[in-house]
C-alpha positions in Angstrom: 96.4 58.1 129.8 99.6 55.7 130.7 102.7 58.0 130.3 105.9 57.5 132.0 108.0 60.3 132.6 111.0 59.6 133.4 111.8 63.3 135.8 108.8 63.0 137.4 109.7 59.3 138.7 105.7 58.5 138.5 106.0 54.9 138.1 106.3 52.3 140.8 106.1 48.4 140.9 104.6 45.9 143.1 104.9 42.5 143.4 101.3 41.5 144.5 100.5 37.6 144.2 102.3 34.3 142.6 101.0 31.3 141.4 102.2 28.0 140.9 101.8 26.0 137.7 103.2 22.7 136.5 106.0 23.3 139.8 106.6 26.7 138.2 105.8 29.4 140.4 105.3 32.4 138.3 105.3 36.1 140.5 102.6 38.6 139.5 104.7 42.1 138.7 102.4 45.1 138.9 103.4 48.6 137.5 101.8 51.8 138.0 102.1 54.9 136.3 100.1 57.4 138.4 96.3 55.9 137.8 97.1 53.5 135.5 97.7 49.9 136.3 98.8 46.4 134.8 100.5 43.4 135.7 103.0 41.1 134.3 104.1 37.6 135.3 108.0 36.4 135.5 108.9 33.5 136.7 112.5 33.3 139.0 114.4 32.9 136.1 113.1 36.1 133.8 115.1 38.2 137.3 117.6 36.5 136.5 117.5 37.4 132.7 117.0 40.7 133.5 119.6 41.0 136.4 122.6 39.8 134.4 121.9 41.8 131.2 121.6 44.8 133.6 124.9 43.7 135.0 126.9 42.9 131.3 125.9 46.8 130.9 127.5 47.5 134.3 123.9 49.2 135.2 123.4 48.1 138.6 125.8 46.0 140.6 126.1 42.7 141.4 124.7 41.2 144.6 121.0 43.4 144.4 119.2 40.0 142.7 118.4 37.7 146.0 119.9 34.2 145.1 118.3 31.5 143.1 117.5 27.8 145.9 117.0 24.6 144.7 115.4 22.6 147.5 112.0 23.6 148.8 111.4 26.6 146.7 108.0 26.0 146.2 107.3 25.8 150.1 104.6 28.4 150.6 106.9 30.6 152.7 109.5 30.6 150.9 107.7 31.7 148.2 106.2 34.5 150.2 109.8 35.4 151.2 110.7 34.9 147.4 107.8 37.7 146.4 109.4 40.0 149.3 112.7 39.5 147.7 111.9 39.9 144.0 110.1 43.2 144.9 112.4 44.7 146.6 115.1 44.3 143.7 113.0 44.8 141.7 111.8 48.4 143.4 115.5 49.0 143.7 116.6 48.7 140.4 113.8 50.9 138.8 114.6 53.6 141.0 118.4 53.6 139.9 117.5 53.2 136.3 113.8 55.4 135.8 115.5 58.5 134.2 117.3 56.6 131.8 115.6 53.4 131.1 117.0 50.8 129.3 115.3 48.9 126.7 115.8 45.4 128.0 113.7 46.6 131.2 110.9 48.2 130.1 110.7 44.6 127.3 110.4 43.9 131.5 107.4 45.7 132.6 105.8 45.0 129.1 106.6 49.0 129.1 105.4 49.0 125.3 102.1 47.5 125.1 101.0 49.6 127.9 102.4 52.7 127.9 102.6 55.2 125.3 105.4 56.5 125.2 106.9 52.9 125.1 104.0 52.8 122.3 105.1 55.5 120.4 108.6 54.4 120.5 107.6 51.3 118.7 105.7 53.4 116.2 109.0 55.4 115.8 110.9 52.5 114.8 108.7 51.3 112.5 107.8 54.8 111.0 111.6 54.5 110.5 111.5 51.7 108.2 108.4 51.9 106.4 107.9 55.2 105.9 108.2 54.9 102.1 105.6 52.6 102.4 102.7 54.6 104.8 103.4 57.5 102.5 102.9 55.8 99.4 99.9 54.0 100.8 101.8 50.7 100.6 101.3 50.5 104.1 98.5 51.6 106.2 99.0 53.4 109.1 97.5 52.0 112.4 97.6 53.7 116.0 95.8 53.7 119.0 93.7 56.6 120.3 96.3 56.9 123.3 99.1 56.8 120.4 97.5 59.6 119.0 96.9 61.7 122.0 99.8 61.0 122.9 101.9 62.4 120.3 99.8 65.1 119.5 100.0 66.7 123.7 104.6 66.0 122.8 103.7 68.0 119.9 101.8 70.9 121.5 104.3 70.9 124.6 107.4 71.2 122.3 109.1 67.4 123.5 108.0 65.5 120.4 112.2 65.2 119.8 113.4 65.1 123.4 111.5 62.6 125.0 112.8 60.1 125.0 116.9 59.0 125.1 118.8 58.3 122.3 119.9 54.4 122.1 121.3 52.2 119.5 117.4 50.5 119.5 115.0 53.2 119.1 114.6 56.9 116.5 112.9 59.9 117.9 109.3 60.0 118.3 110.1 63.0 115.4 110.0 60.4 112.7 106.2 59.4 113.8 105.2 62.9 113.0 107.1 63.4 109.8 104.4 60.6 108.6 101.4 61.9 110.5 101.7 65.0 108.9 102.0 63.3 105.5 100.0 60.1 105.4 97.2 60.6 103.8 95.9 56.9 105.1 95.4 56.2 109.2 94.1 54.0 110.6 92.6 54.4 115.0 91.9 51.3 116.1 90.6 51.2 120.0 89.3 48.3 121.8 86.0 49.1 124.4 87.4 46.5 126.1 90.4 47.0 128.7 93.5 45.8 127.6 94.3 42.1 128.9 94.8 41.9 132.9 94.5 46.5 133.3 92.8 49.2 134.4 93.5 50.9 130.6 90.8 50.8 128.1 91.7 52.1 125.4 87.8 53.3 123.9 88.8 55.7 127.1 91.0 58.0 126.0 89.6 61.6 124.3 91.9 62.7 120.8 92.9 65.0 118.4 93.3 64.6 114.6 95.2 68.0 114.2 98.8 66.7 113.0 97.3 64.4 110.3 96.8 67.2 108.2 97.0 65.3 104.4 94.5 62.6 105.4 91.8 61.2 102.6 91.1 58.4 104.3 90.5 57.5 107.8 89.2 54.7 109.8 88.6 54.4 113.3 88.0 51.0 114.5 86.0 50.7 117.9 86.2 54.2 118.9 83.5 56.4 120.5 83.2 59.1 117.6 82.5 61.1 121.3 86.3 60.6 122.1 86.8 62.4 118.5 87.7 66.4 119.4 86.8 66.9 115.6 86.9 66.3 111.9 86.3 69.8 110.6 89.3 70.5 109.1 88.8 66.9 107.6 85.9 67.7 105.8 86.5 69.7 103.1 89.3 66.6 101.9 88.1 63.4 103.1 87.9 60.8 100.4 86.6 57.5 102.7 86.0 57.5 106.3 85.0 54.4 108.1 83.5 54.4 112.0 83.3 51.1 112.6 81.5 50.1 116.2 82.3 53.8 117.8 78.7 53.9 119.4 77.1 56.4 116.6 73.9 57.3 116.7 72.7 59.5 114.5 74.8 60.5 111.4 75.3 64.1 112.5 77.3 62.5 115.4 79.9 61.9 112.8 79.1 64.6 110.1 79.1 67.4 112.8 81.8 65.8 114.5 83.5 69.1 116.6 80.5 71.3 115.9 79.0 73.5 118.9 75.4 73.1 117.8 75.4 69.6 116.5 71.1 69.8 117.3 70.4 72.5 114.3 69.4 72.6 110.6 73.4 72.5 109.1 74.6 74.0 106.4 76.3 74.0 103.7 79.1 75.6 105.1 78.9 72.1 106.3 78.5 70.0 103.7 81.8 67.3 102.8 82.2 67.4 99.1 85.2 65.6 98.5 83.7 62.1 101.0 82.4 59.9 98.3 82.8 56.6 100.7 81.2 56.0 104.1 81.7 53.4 106.5 78.7 53.3 109.7 78.7 49.5 110.3 78.2 48.2 113.6 76.4 51.4 115.5 73.6 52.4 116.8 71.7 54.3 114.1 68.0 53.8 113.7 67.8 56.2 111.0 69.1 59.0 108.4 68.1 62.6 108.8 67.6 63.6 105.1 68.6 67.3 106.3 72.5 65.3 107.5 72.1 63.0 104.3 72.3 66.8 102.0 75.7 67.5 103.9 77.0 64.1 101.4 76.5 65.7 97.4 79.7 63.6 96.5 78.4 60.6 98.4 78.8 56.6 96.0 78.9 54.4 98.7 76.9 54.1 102.3 77.4 50.8 105.0 74.7 51.3 107.5 75.2 46.8 107.9 75.2 46.2 111.4 72.9 48.7 113.0 68.7 49.4 114.7 67.9 51.0 111.2 63.9 50.0 111.5 62.7 52.2 108.2 64.7 53.4 104.3 65.2 56.9 105.5 65.3 59.3 102.2 68.4 58.8 100.7 67.0 60.7 97.6 69.0 63.2 99.1 71.9 61.8 98.3 72.0 62.3 94.4 75.2 60.2 93.9 75.0 57.3 96.2 74.6 53.8 94.0 75.6 51.4 97.0 73.9 51.4 100.2 74.3 48.4 102.3 71.5 48.0 104.7 72.5 44.2 106.0 71.3 43.0 109.5 68.7 45.7 110.7 65.6 45.6 111.2 64.3 46.2 108.3 60.8 44.4 107.5 58.3 46.9 105.5 59.3 48.6 102.8 56.9 51.8 102.2 57.4 53.9 98.7 61.3 52.8 98.6 61.7 53.8 94.4 60.9 57.7 96.4 63.7 57.3 99.0 66.2 55.3 97.1 67.2 57.4 94.2 69.3 56.1 92.1 71.6 53.5 94.3 72.0 50.3 91.6 73.5 47.6 94.3 71.0 47.1 97.2 72.2 44.3 100.2 69.7 43.8 102.5 70.4 40.6 103.7 70.0 39.9 107.6 66.5 41.7 107.8 63.0 40.4 108.1 61.4 41.2 104.8 58.8 38.9 103.5 57.8 41.1 100.1 59.2 41.7 97.3 56.7 44.6 96.1 58.5 47.3 97.0 61.5 47.0 95.0 59.0 47.3 91.2 59.5 50.7 91.0 63.3 50.9 92.0 64.3 50.5 88.3 68.4 51.5 88.8 68.6 47.9 90.5 71.1 45.9 89.1 72.5 44.1 92.1 69.5 42.9 94.5 71.1 40.9 98.2 67.8 39.9 99.8 69.3 36.4 101.5 67.8 35.4 104.9 65.6 37.4 105.5 61.7 36.1 105.8 60.4 35.5 101.5 58.1 32.5 100.9 56.3 33.0 98.2 57.5 32.3 94.7 55.0 34.4 93.8 57.3 37.5 95.4 60.2 37.5 92.7 57.9 38.4 89.5 57.6 41.7 91.2 61.4 41.6 89.5 60.6 41.2 86.4 60.5 44.5 85.6 63.7 45.6 87.0 65.6 46.3 83.2 69.2 46.1 85.1 68.7 43.9 87.4 72.0 41.4 86.5 72.7 39.5 90.5 69.7 38.5 92.4 70.6 37.1 96.1 67.4 34.8 97.7 70.0 32.4 100.1 68.8 31.8 103.5 64.7 32.5 102.7 62.5 29.6 103.0 61.5 30.4 100.1 64.1 28.1 98.3 63.1 25.1 100.1 60.0 25.1 97.3 60.9 22.1 94.9 62.8 23.1 91.5 63.3 26.7 93.2 65.6 28.1 90.9 64.1 27.5 87.9 61.3 28.2 89.5 62.1 31.3 90.6 63.6 32.7 87.4 60.4 32.1 85.4 59.1 34.7 87.1 61.7 37.4 86.0 60.7 36.9 82.6 62.8 37.8 79.9 65.4 39.3 82.6 66.1 35.5 83.5 68.2 35.3 81.0 70.3 38.2 82.4 69.8 37.4 86.1 72.7 35.5 88.1 70.9 33.5 90.7 72.2 33.6 94.0 76.1 34.1 93.2 75.3 30.9 90.3 75.1 31.5 86.5 72.4 29.5 85.0 72.7 26.7 82.5 71.3 26.9 78.9 69.4 23.2 80.4 68.4 25.6 83.1 67.1 28.0 80.8 65.4 25.4 78.6 63.6 25.1 81.5 62.9 28.3 81.9 61.8 28.4 78.7 58.9 25.8 79.0 57.7 27.0 82.6 57.0 30.5 80.7 54.9 28.4 78.4 53.1 26.2 80.4 52.2 29.6 82.5 50.8 30.7 78.9 48.3 28.4 78.3 47.3 27.5 82.3 46.5 31.7 81.8 44.6 30.7 79.0 46.3 32.7 76.3 45.4 32.3 73.0 48.9 31.8 71.7 50.6 27.9 73.1 53.5 29.2 70.8 56.3 31.2 72.7 58.7 32.8 71.1 61.6 32.4 73.5 65.3 34.0 73.6 67.3 33.9 70.7 64.8 33.7 68.2 64.2 29.6 69.6 60.5 28.4 69.5 58.9 26.0 72.5 56.1 23.9 71.4 53.9 22.2 74.1 52.9 19.2 72.9 
């Protein structure tokens, strides 16, 4: 973790190169704090502006900056000499001001982008301005893993109030502490990629959430679940938990995060009694462990989209589950689906490999079924859904079956009495379409040799086959 410690003098600078673009020379300034490094580019005029402000504030002598050259300034020999002179200048400035670093120099070195101390200084200002919005839920507090751990480290060491010098542009980091200990919603945003032009990878930093004692909603975005020290203290209070792009392989990786013995059977003390919504999108989950699912007695919504799931697990262990998202997985066969889903009402299965609708015939609780962008080819498959008494929304967008002639009317006809109540592919049926469906249903009755050639439709209407 890059943390500038003024008293230790752990920051160094060097100009490691230059490049000329459109007749303008930019010097590559490398900043190092312990083992962390990043590169920023500045032209000579940027150095001159910095120097003017520092001299104006009487922070450095007036004669440190090398003079400007108007003729031959792009000659290779001069550029290299200028690089050496500017390196000597910026090293001298940092040596003079490192203990009490002014904001203008910190901005020049881009410390607010790469150094956790200066990141927290910016967050302190935001917390001072938006404290009411953060605590009231109108604004979401977003921190990086480095900021979370940096703040935790400062509090553990008792330095949260004294870490930064006071200035007219900053507020004490205790502003962040006040918000952290009271805020109900937190988003920790990392990245698997290194920060631009640096060796700093936000996802690589372990952190603790011990300061965030009032959390009800937590989102971890591109943060390895293995980097989180523990979720044990939040287990009894979190209502909503999202781990997106966190390299989660099993449900227990999240639910037992921080437990020493995660491989054994979980017990009742590991339950999440308040959790209603769990999102594990964009991970590497292959299935749902029934024993782990049993730790979520009140869960109503589970998002497992964009994983590697090949079989629907026994989710009947989730008695309160109503919304399940398994989009963008590897599902093709769905055996005994009605015994696995419990009372799920909204089921999202888009972007899988499903070709048959027969497994859904006995999932009687379904209200919404999204099967868009699968491999359903035969219109007769739709007939499997005609016995679902609650079905209101069906999506087959992107399936080969939608290329069939008169697809909508023929698909609705196969839904039988539910046809008038179902929205197909996000589009409600028109009256003319429903009339067409009635005709098709009567034709089917006649074709199948039924004794009646008059078939009474919905709303008491009669369709006569001539």
